[in-house]
C-alpha positions as CSV (number, residue, x, y, z in Angstrom):
1,M,35.9,-30.9,-17.0
2,L,38.4,-31.0,-19.9
3,V,39.5,-27.6,-21.2
4,I,41.2,-27.6,-24.5
5,I,43.2,-24.5,-25.5
6,Q,44.4,-23.9,-29.0
7,P,46.9,-21.0,-29.0
8,A,46.7,-18.6,-31.9
9,T,49.0,-19.2,-34.9
10,L,49.8,-17.2,-38.0
11,E,49.3,-20.2,-40.1
12,R,45.9,-20.2,-41.9
13,V,46.5,-23.4,-43.9
14,L,46.2,-26.3,-41.6
15,S,47.7,-29.8,-42.0
16,G,46.3,-33.0,-40.4
17,I,48.2,-32.6,-37.1
18,C,46.7,-29.2,-36.5
19,Y,43.3,-30.7,-36.1
20,K,44.2,-32.6,-33.0
21,A,42.5,-30.1,-30.8
22,S,39.1,-30.6,-32.4
23,W,39.7,-34.4,-32.6
24,L,40.2,-34.4,-28.9
25,Y,37.2,-32.2,-28.4
26,F,34.9,-34.6,-30.4
27,A,36.5,-37.7,-28.7
28,A,35.7,-36.3,-25.3
29,R,32.1,-35.5,-26.3
30,K,31.7,-39.0,-27.5
31,M,32.7,-40.1,-24.0
32,N,29.9,-37.8,-22.7
33,Q,32.6,-35.8,-20.8
34,E,32.1,-32.2,-20.1
35,V,34.5,-30.4,-22.4
36,K,35.2,-26.9,-23.7
37,L,37.3,-26.0,-26.7
38,Y,38.9,-22.5,-27.0
39,E,40.3,-21.6,-30.4
40,E,42.7,-18.9,-31.5
41,V,43.6,-18.1,-27.9
42,G,45.9,-15.2,-27.0
43,L,47.7,-14.7,-23.7
44,Y,45.1,-12.2,-22.5
45,D,42.3,-14.7,-23.1
46,C,44.0,-17.2,-20.7
47,D,43.3,-15.1,-17.6
48,E,39.6,-15.5,-18.2
49,I,39.8,-19.1,-19.3
50,F,41.8,-20.4,-16.3
51,N,39.9,-18.2,-13.8
52,R,36.6,-19.4,-15.2
53,H,37.3,-23.1,-14.8
54,G,39.6,-23.0,-11.8
55,P,42.4,-25.4,-10.7
56,G,40.1,-28.5,-10.7
57,A,39.8,-28.7,-14.5
58,I,42.1,-30.7,-16.8
59,Y,43.8,-28.3,-19.2
60,A,45.2,-29.6,-22.5
61,V,47.1,-27.0,-24.6
62,D,47.8,-27.5,-28.3
63,L,51.3,-27.1,-29.6
64,S,51.0,-28.4,-33.1
65,S,52.4,-25.5,-35.0
66,Y,55.8,-23.8,-34.5
67,P,54.4,-20.3,-34.3
68,Q,52.5,-21.4,-31.2
69,Q,55.7,-22.2,-29.3
70,D,56.3,-18.8,-27.6
71,L,52.7,-18.5,-26.5
72,A,52.5,-22.1,-25.3
73,E,55.7,-21.7,-23.2
74,Q,54.3,-18.4,-21.7
75,I,51.0,-20.1,-20.8
76,Y,53.0,-22.7,-18.9
77,R,55.1,-20.1,-17.1
78,E,52.1,-18.0,-16.0
79,F,49.5,-20.7,-15.3
80,R,51.8,-23.5,-14.1
81,D,49.7,-23.9,-10.9
82,Y,46.8,-25.0,-13.0
83,N,48.9,-28.0,-14.3
84,P,48.4,-27.4,-18.0
85,R,49.6,-30.2,-20.2
86,F,50.5,-30.1,-23.9
87,F,49.8,-32.2,-27.0
88,G,50.6,-31.9,-30.7
89,L,54.2,-32.2,-31.8
90,D,55.4,-34.5,-29.1
91,D,59.2,-34.0,-29.7
92,L,58.8,-30.3,-29.9
93,I,56.9,-30.3,-26.6
94,K,59.6,-32.4,-25.0
95,S,62.4,-30.1,-26.2
96,C,60.6,-27.2,-24.6
97,G,60.5,-29.0,-21.3
98,L,56.7,-28.9,-21.2
99,P,54.6,-31.8,-19.7
100,L,52.8,-34.0,-22.2
101,F,49.1,-34.6,-22.2
102,D,48.7,-38.3,-22.8
103,Y,45.3,-38.6,-24.3
104,E,45.7,-42.4,-24.9
105,T,46.3,-43.1,-21.2
106,A,43.3,-40.9,-20.4
107,G,41.2,-43.0,-22.7
108,Y,40.6,-40.7,-25.6
109,K,40.6,-42.2,-29.1
110,L,41.7,-39.4,-31.4
111,E,40.7,-41.5,-34.5
112,D,37.1,-41.4,-33.2
113,G,37.3,-37.6,-33.1
114,A,38.8,-37.5,-36.6
115,F,36.3,-39.8,-38.2
116,D,33.4,-37.9,-36.5
117,Y,34.8,-34.5,-37.6
118,A,32.3,-33.7,-40.4
119,E,29.3,-34.9,-38.4
120,N,30.3,-32.6,-35.5
121,Y,31.4,-29.7,-37.7
122,S,28.5,-27.5,-36.6
123,L,29.8,-27.7,-33.0
124,L,32.7,-25.5,-33.9
125,L,30.9,-22.2,-33.6
126,D,33.7,-20.0,-34.7
127,R,35.1,-22.6,-37.1
128,L,38.5,-20.9,-36.8
129,N,40.5,-24.1,-36.9
130,T,39.0,-25.4,-40.1
131,D,40.5,-24.9,-43.5
132,Y,37.5,-25.2,-45.8
133,D,39.0,-23.0,-48.6
134,S,38.7,-24.6,-52.0
135,H,42.1,-23.0,-53.1
136,V,41.0,-22.5,-56.7
137,A,38.6,-19.6,-57.5
138,T,36.7,-21.5,-60.1
139,L,35.6,-24.2,-57.6
140,D,33.5,-21.8,-55.6
141,N,29.9,-23.0,-56.0
142,G,28.6,-21.4,-52.9
143,K,28.8,-24.6,-50.8
144,P,31.2,-25.0,-47.9
145,F,34.1,-27.3,-48.0
146,V,34.0,-29.3,-44.8
147,P,37.1,-31.1,-43.6
148,A,36.8,-34.9,-43.2
149,F,39.3,-37.6,-42.3
150,F,39.0,-41.2,-43.6
151,S,42.5,-42.0,-42.2
152,V,44.9,-40.6,-39.7
153,G,48.7,-41.0,-39.6
154,C,51.0,-42.6,-42.1
155,D,53.2,-45.7,-42.3
156,R,55.6,-44.3,-44.9
157,K,58.1,-42.8,-42.5
158,C,59.5,-40.2,-44.9
159,P,62.6,-38.9,-43.1
160,Y,61.5,-35.2,-43.4
161,C,57.8,-35.6,-42.5
162,Y,56.6,-35.3,-38.9
163,V,53.4,-37.3,-39.5
164,G,55.0,-40.7,-39.3
165,Y,56.9,-39.8,-36.2
166,T,54.4,-38.1,-33.9
167,S,51.7,-39.6,-31.8
168,F,49.1,-40.2,-34.4
169,P,46.8,-43.2,-33.8
170,N,47.4,-44.3,-37.5
171,N,44.2,-45.9,-38.5
172,Q,41.6,-46.0,-41.3
173,I,37.9,-45.4,-41.2
174,K,35.6,-48.4,-41.6
175,V,33.6,-48.4,-44.8
176,D,30.2,-48.2,-43.1
177,K,31.3,-45.2,-41.2
178,A,32.7,-43.6,-44.3
179,K,29.3,-44.0,-46.0
180,R,27.6,-42.3,-43.1
181,V,29.9,-39.3,-43.3
182,I,29.3,-39.1,-47.1
183,D,25.6,-39.2,-46.6
184,Y,25.7,-36.6,-43.8
185,C,27.5,-34.1,-46.0
186,S,25.5,-34.9,-49.1
187,E,22.2,-34.3,-47.2
188,R,23.4,-30.9,-46.1
189,G,24.7,-29.8,-49.5
190,W,28.3,-29.7,-48.3
191,N,31.5,-30.3,-50.3
192,I,34.2,-32.4,-48.6
193,H,37.9,-31.7,-48.2
194,F,39.6,-34.9,-47.3
195,Y,42.7,-34.3,-45.2
196,D,44.1,-37.8,-45.2
197,E,47.8,-37.9,-45.9
198,D,47.0,-39.9,-49.0
199,F,43.3,-40.4,-49.7
200,F,43.7,-42.9,-52.4
201,M,45.8,-45.2,-50.2
202,H,42.8,-46.3,-48.1
203,P,42.5,-50.1,-48.4
204,D,38.8,-49.8,-49.3
205,I,39.0,-46.8,-51.6
206,N,37.4,-48.6,-54.5
207,E,34.2,-49.2,-52.5
208,I,34.2,-45.6,-51.2
209,L,34.6,-44.2,-54.7
210,E,31.8,-46.5,-56.0
211,Y,29.5,-45.3,-53.2
212,M,30.1,-41.7,-54.1
213,Q,29.2,-42.2,-57.8
214,D,25.5,-41.5,-57.2
215,K,25.9,-39.0,-54.3
216,E,25.4,-35.3,-54.7
217,V,28.7,-34.5,-53.0
218,Q,31.8,-33.0,-54.5
219,W,35.2,-33.3,-53.0
220,I,38.9,-32.5,-53.0
221,C,41.7,-34.6,-51.4
222,L,45.4,-34.8,-50.6
223,T,47.2,-37.6,-52.4
224,T,50.5,-38.6,-54.1
225,S,51.1,-39.0,-57.8
226,I,52.0,-42.7,-57.2
227,T,48.6,-43.8,-55.6
228,L,46.6,-41.4,-57.8
229,G,48.3,-42.7,-60.9
230,K,47.7,-46.3,-59.8
231,K,43.9,-45.6,-59.5
232,I,43.8,-43.7,-62.8
233,R,45.3,-46.7,-64.6
234,E,43.0,-49.1,-62.7
235,L,39.6,-47.2,-62.7
236,G,40.1,-44.5,-65.3
237,A,40.0,-40.7,-64.8
238,D,36.4,-40.5,-65.9
239,Y,35.3,-42.9,-63.1
240,I,37.2,-40.8,-60.5
241,R,35.7,-37.6,-61.8
242,A,32.2,-39.1,-61.8
243,S,32.5,-39.8,-58.1
244,G,32.5,-36.0,-57.5
245,N,36.2,-35.4,-57.6
246,L,36.8,-31.7,-58.1
247,L,40.5,-31.3,-57.2
248,N,43.5,-33.4,-56.1
249,E,46.2,-31.9,-54.1
250,V,49.3,-33.8,-55.2
251,G,52.6,-33.5,-53.3
252,V,55.4,-32.8,-55.7
253,E,57.9,-31.1,-53.5
254,T,60.3,-30.5,-56.4
255,T,60.4,-31.8,-59.9
256,D,64.2,-32.2,-59.9
257,P,64.9,-36.0,-59.5
258,D,68.4,-35.2,-58.3
259,V,66.9,-33.5,-55.3
260,L,63.8,-35.6,-54.5
261,D,64.8,-39.2,-53.9
262,K,61.2,-40.4,-54.2
263,K,59.2,-42.1,-56.9
264,Q,56.7,-40.0,-58.8
265,D,54.2,-40.7,-61.5
266,L,53.6,-37.2,-62.8
267,Q,53.0,-38.0,-66.4
268,T,50.0,-40.4,-65.7
269,V,48.4,-37.7,-63.5
270,I,49.0,-34.9,-66.1
271,E,47.6,-37.0,-69.0
272,S,44.5,-37.9,-67.0
273,G,43.1,-34.4,-67.3
274,L,42.0,-34.5,-63.6
275,N,42.2,-31.1,-61.8
276,I,45.5,-31.0,-59.9
277,F,46.7,-28.6,-57.3
278,W,50.5,-29.1,-57.0
279,L,52.0,-28.9,-53.5
280,T,55.6,-27.7,-53.8
281,V,58.4,-27.1,-51.2
282,T,61.1,-24.5,-51.3
283,F,64.5,-24.9,-49.7
284,F,64.1,-28.7,-49.6
285,P,67.5,-30.1,-48.7
286,G,69.6,-30.5,-51.8
287,E,67.7,-27.9,-53.8
288,T,69.5,-25.5,-56.1
289,I,68.8,-22.6,-58.4
290,R,68.5,-25.2,-61.1
291,S,65.9,-27.2,-59.2
292,K,63.8,-24.1,-58.7
293,N,64.1,-23.4,-62.4
294,M,62.7,-26.9,-63.1
295,T,59.8,-26.6,-60.7
296,G,58.9,-23.2,-62.1
297,Q,58.9,-24.6,-65.7
298,F,56.7,-27.4,-64.5
299,L,54.2,-25.1,-62.8
300,K,54.1,-22.8,-65.7
301,A,53.1,-25.7,-67.9
302,Y,50.8,-27.5,-65.6
303,G,49.9,-25.2,-62.7
304,Y,47.5,-22.3,-62.3
305,D,47.7,-18.8,-63.5
306,Y,47.4,-15.8,-61.1
307,D,43.7,-15.1,-61.7
308,S,42.6,-18.7,-61.1
309,M,43.8,-18.8,-57.5
310,V,42.2,-17.9,-54.2
311,L,44.2,-14.9,-52.9
312,R,45.7,-16.6,-49.8
313,M,46.5,-19.8,-51.6
314,R,48.8,-18.4,-54.3
315,C,51.7,-19.9,-52.5
316,N,51.2,-23.3,-54.2
317,S,50.6,-24.7,-57.7
318,T,51.7,-21.4,-59.3
319,V,54.9,-20.4,-61.1
320,G,55.2,-17.3,-58.9
321,G,54.4,-18.9,-55.6
322,L,56.9,-20.8,-53.6
323,G,54.7,-23.3,-51.9
324,Q,55.6,-24.3,-48.4
325,F,59.0,-23.7,-47.0
326,F,60.8,-26.8,-45.8
327,V,60.6,-27.2,-42.0
328,P,63.0,-29.4,-40.0
329,Y,60.4,-30.8,-37.7
330,H,61.4,-32.2,-34.3
331,G,61.3,-35.9,-34.1
332,T,62.2,-36.7,-37.8
333,P,65.4,-38.4,-38.8
334,W,66.5,-35.4,-40.8
335,F,66.1,-33.1,-37.8
336,K,68.9,-34.9,-36.1
337,K,71.3,-34.0,-38.9
338,I,69.8,-30.8,-40.1
339,N,72.9,-28.7,-39.2
340,D,74.9,-30.8,-41.6
341,M,72.3,-30.3,-44.4
342,G,72.0,-26.5,-44.3
343,V,71.4,-23.5,-42.1
344,V,68.5,-23.1,-39.7
345,I,67.1,-19.6,-39.7
346,G,65.4,-18.3,-36.6
347,R,63.8,-20.2,-33.8
348,R,60.3,-21.0,-35.0
349,P,60.3,-22.2,-38.6
350,T,56.9,-22.2,-40.3
351,R,55.8,-23.6,-43.7
352,L,54.8,-20.1,-44.7
353,W,58.2,-18.4,-44.2
354,P,61.7,-19.8,-44.6
355,G,63.3,-21.3,-41.5
356,F,65.9,-23.3,-43.2
357,V,68.1,-23.1,-46.4
358,G,70.2,-26.0,-47.7
359,N,73.9,-26.0,-48.3
360,R,73.6,-26.6,-52.1
361,F,71.3,-23.7,-52.6
362,L,73.7,-21.4,-50.8
363,Q,76.6,-22.6,-53.0
364,E,74.7,-22.0,-56.2
365,R,76.1,-19.3,-58.5
366,P,73.6,-17.2,-60.5
367,M,74.9,-17.1,-64.1
368,K,72.2,-15.2,-66.0
369,I,69.4,-12.7,-65.3
370,G,66.2,-12.9,-67.3
371,D,63.8,-10.4,-68.7
372,F,61.6,-8.9,-65.9
373,E,59.2,-7.4,-68.4
374,A,58.3,-10.8,-69.8
375,V,56.8,-11.9,-66.4
376,D,53.5,-10.9,-64.9
377,S,54.6,-8.3,-62.3
378,R,51.8,-9.3,-59.9
379,W,53.8,-12.3,-58.9
380,F,56.4,-10.1,-57.3
381,S,53.8,-8.4,-55.1
382,L,52.9,-11.9,-53.7
383,Y,55.9,-11.5,-51.3
384,G,56.1,-7.7,-51.4
385,H,59.4,-7.7,-53.2
386,K,59.0,-6.1,-56.6
387,D,61.2,-3.1,-56.1
388,K,63.6,-4.8,-53.8
389,A,64.1,-7.6,-56.2
390,H,65.0,-5.2,-59.0
391,M,67.5,-3.5,-56.8
392,L,69.0,-6.8,-55.6
393,W,69.8,-8.0,-59.0
394,Q,71.4,-4.8,-60.2
395,F,74.4,-5.9,-58.1
396,C,74.5,-9.5,-59.5
397,N,77.2,-9.9,-62.1
398,G,77.2,-13.7,-62.2
399,T,80.1,-14.1,-59.7
400,N,78.4,-13.6,-56.4
401,T,77.2,-16.6,-54.5
402,V,73.6,-16.8,-53.2
403,K,75.0,-16.8,-49.6
404,K,76.7,-13.4,-50.2
405,L,73.7,-11.8,-51.9
406,C,71.4,-12.9,-49.1
407,S,73.5,-12.0,-46.1
408,I,73.4,-8.9,-43.9
409,D,76.3,-8.4,-41.5
410,G,77.1,-12.1,-41.9
411,E,73.5,-13.2,-41.1
412,L,71.2,-14.8,-43.7
413,D,68.3,-12.6,-44.6
414,P,65.1,-14.7,-45.0
415,G,63.5,-12.0,-47.2
416,A,66.4,-11.9,-49.6
417,L,66.4,-15.7,-49.8
418,V,62.7,-15.6,-50.7
419,Q,63.5,-13.1,-53.5
420,V,66.2,-15.3,-54.9
421,A,64.0,-18.4,-54.8
422,Q,61.1,-16.7,-56.4
423,L,63.2,-15.2,-59.2
424,A,64.7,-18.7,-59.8
425,Q,61.3,-20.3,-60.0
426,L,60.1,-17.5,-62.4
427,N,63.3,-18.4,-64.4
428,L,64.5,-14.8,-64.1
429,V,67.8,-16.1,-62.6
430,T,69.3,-19.3,-63.9
431,A,72.5,-21.2,-63.1
């Protein structure tokens, strides 16, 4: 008996690595192994789970998200006699001194679980570890968005991204299997949310897009401006749209080229007229007040307005939302030098609250305060800072550093940093 435990996490927007628990579950079922998957597990749930299955079961505990760390460590302390082992972010697990669950040695092929995800979707009775939200309110057509994976892992090895440095199998789905997944979703009236790191990078993407031309399935995907721009120039935006494309989540991190040392093809994507959901990052190393100003101006021109967004997704693609906060993930090259790049805040950084701020941002000097009345005040309530933000900037005379404004008794205040970043992105403070 394989017992898979997924500890609860505050994060409700999952990335590819957070699906490892269900990949493992589906892979075990494919081997005809007896397996149970428990999602959103709290510490009190563990008493019942471990007592129910006893010491003879194999326990695999997910640690793919930093907010799970405390709970995962406590599970090991309290249930160590049951020999629980952990999978997810390998380098984080090792740093905690927890034993790894080696699914490859045990014979599990995670890529099988990933590529079978949509076809096994109904097995997840609670569906708590799926992110089927369409992000944009106007996309809601009453049909569910089912996660699907046509690839896992990534070869790019970006120094700040954990995906290329964790134990992903790194593989692409075969075309025949991809067609079966598309047919399966189409027959059930499901939309598809492709969670590949870059959907348009698949070596057989042209054949996959051609197959979807006549299918009654609509889809959204993660991608980059480089690969999407290449396909726009090769196939045309109308062709991509005709395949059922509803939305493309494009990683832009920041629009300041002095901060992001990476090629982008934003203009081709913008001019295509395709629906774009921009994925931004706040407190990216090297970021400044100026870079937040530039990103804010970009999102004001090409992002979404307040009313177009699903409530819990207003953190991305909007001028008032700060996107994900940069996380120094264990195992990446940047993690090894993170203390030279900025200040780590707290023990468990998460994408949805700041756990790091770069040196250049702290050295920035606010020079001018904008007109609060000219901005939709609802953006301030997104982070619960409307009144506090006004009070904070009453004391700003253009000579204070961000570090001084955001410190309490010598310690950086994450809430104050969020205020400064949001006001900069709204262009209410410029440098």
